[in-house]
Structures are given as structure tokens and as C-alpha cells.
N, C-alpha and C positions, 0 to 999 in steps of 0.2 A: 160379726167376725171379731173374735178376741184373740189375744196371744200373737201368734205369728201371722195372722191374716191369711192372705192368699199366697202362701209360700209353697212353691213346687220344687221338688228335688231336681236340680239342674245337673247337667253333666259335669260342670266344673265343681259343684258341691260334692257330687258323688266321688269325683277323682280326688278331691282334697280329703274327704273322709276316708276313702280307701287308702290313701297315702298315710294318713295318721294311723289307721288300723294296722297296715303292714309295718310301719315304723315301730309301733308298740309290740308287734310280734317279734321284730328283730331285737328290740331291747330285752324282751322276755327270754328269747333264745340265748342272748349273750349272758344273761343272769344264770341260766342253766349250764351253758357250755363254755363260758369264758375261762381264761387261764387262772383266775384267782389272784389274790393279792401277791405282792412281791415276797421275796424270801424274808423270813423273820430272823435276820441276823444283821450284824454290822460288817461292812467290808472294810478291811484295812488296806489303805493305799500306801505303797512304798515309793517314796520320791527322793530325789536329791535336793538339797537346799538350793533354792533359786529356780526350781523347775516351774514354779507358779502353781496356782490352784487348779488342779485338774480333776479333783475328786468330784463325785456326783452328789455331794451333800452329806455323805457319811461322815461322822464326827471324828474319825481318827486317820491321821496321815503321819507316817513315820519316816524319818530321815534314814536312808539305807546306809549312810556313812557312819553314823554313831548310835542309831536306835532312838534318838530323841524325838519326841512328838513335834510336828510342825503345825502351824496354823496359818490361816489366810487373813487374819485381821490386819487392817492397815496400821502401820506404826505412825505415831504422832507424838510430838513433844507435849501436846496438851492432854493426851490420854495415855494412861499407863495400863497396859493389858497384862503385864506380868509375863512369866515364862509360859509358853504353851504347855498344856497338860493333857493327859488322857482324862476325859470327862464324858464317859459314855452314858447317855440317859438310861436310867433304870438300874445302873450298876451302883453298888455301895462304894464308899471311899476306899475300903479295903480291896474290893475287886478292881477298881480303877488302878490302885497302886500295884496290885498283882500284875496287871497287864503292862503297866509302865516299867516295872522291875524286869519282867521278862524281855521287853523290848530293849531296855538298856543293856541287859546281860548279853542278848544275842548281838547287839550292835557294838559291843566293846571293840571288835575288830572289823566292823562292817557286817551288815546283814546280807548273807549270801542268798541266792535263789533257793537253795535247799533248806534254809532256815525260815524262810517266809511263812510256809504253811504252819509252823509251830505256833507262831503268834496268832495267825488267823484261827487255828484250832482252839487256842486258849479263849479267844473272844467268843467263838461259837459255843464252847462248853459253858461259859458263864451265861451267855444269852439263853441257852436252852434251859438253864435252871431258873430263869426269871418267870414270874407269873405272866400269863398271856397278855394282860393289859399293859405290861411294862416293856414288852418286846417291840422292836422297831417294826414299822409298817403293820401294826396290829389292827388298825381301824381304817381300812380303805373307805373312801367315800363311795357310797352306793355300789355294793357288790353282792353277788349271789341272790339271796332271798329279797333284798331290797330292790334289785333290778327286776326281778320277776314280778313283784307287786307293781312297780312303776310301769312295766310293760303291760300288765293287765289293765291298769287304769287308763293308759294311753290308748289301748285297744277298746275298752268299754265306753269311753266318752264319745268317740265318733259314732260308734254303733248306736248308743243311746240317743244322740242328737239326730241321727238319721231316722231312727224309728219314731222319735217324737215329731219330727218334721213331716214324715210320711203320714203319720196318724192325723196330724192337724190338717194336712193337705186333703186327705180323703174325707175328713169329717166336714169340710167346708161345703 
């Protein structure tokens, strides 16, 4: 008796392997049918100074009173962060300045609800012109084909282990 010895497929083992197999099937299904990565754009948040950091991690927050960019970096006498700026990853300095200028022009007398889409449209227009690898949310962790392959592996391993154990059990 080599290898697994006198290993018999038990109900518990079958249930565990079946659970792994079904879990792999669910992962594979999500890879095919999942909603996909998030939108490939930056969202502009419009806040009043002092509202606090309510953005979801997007890099631009604009003061609706004057159009100036806001940031959430802590102020400290030991660290000088400078003036908040528009610094959208993937944008050139000229494109960032273009967004900042539009924001300041719209905010000269406060940014109204009707003016907000203009700034978002400008950011969306520039984002659309970026190469895909520079766009936000361009590389989600495990999505689509990667999930399908992971699901297949998770499905194949329990099936292979069960087949191996069954073969070893019957050959004893």
C-alpha cells in the first residue's frame, strides 16, 4: 500500500469536494456574467469648504463657492503640502491646467448645479482620449477571463483529487 493507503471516499470528503466544485462553478459564472470593472472615468465631487472628505477616493474635489480644488491632506506646521491642485493621474500638466482653469472660470461666482456637468464632461472628454492603461479603474483585480480560469482550476482540483482517491481506493 503506497500513496494514500486505505483511503475511502467519505461523505464528508465528497461534500467538501462538491462544495469546492460548486464554488468554482460560481466563480467561473461570475467571470462570464459579472458586471465588469467600474467606469473608466474620474468623478468630480462638488463640496463646500469644511464639508470634510466625502469623496470615494477620486482625486478631484472642487469647492462650489469659488471653483478651487480641495484636498483632504492634513495640515501641519511640520509639513507643507502647498495649494491643492488638480492632479489627475494620466493627465498631462496641460490637461490638468485645462480642468483647473475651467473649474475656476465656472466658480468665479460659484458653481451652480447647471454648471457642474460642464466640468465633469471636460474631465470625461480628456479621460476618453487617454490610452486604456492610463485610465482610472483600468486593471481590476481578477475579472472576466481571469475569474473564468480561476473557477475552472477550483472546479478541476477537487474533481482530480476525488478521481485520484477513488482510483487509489479501488486499486487497493
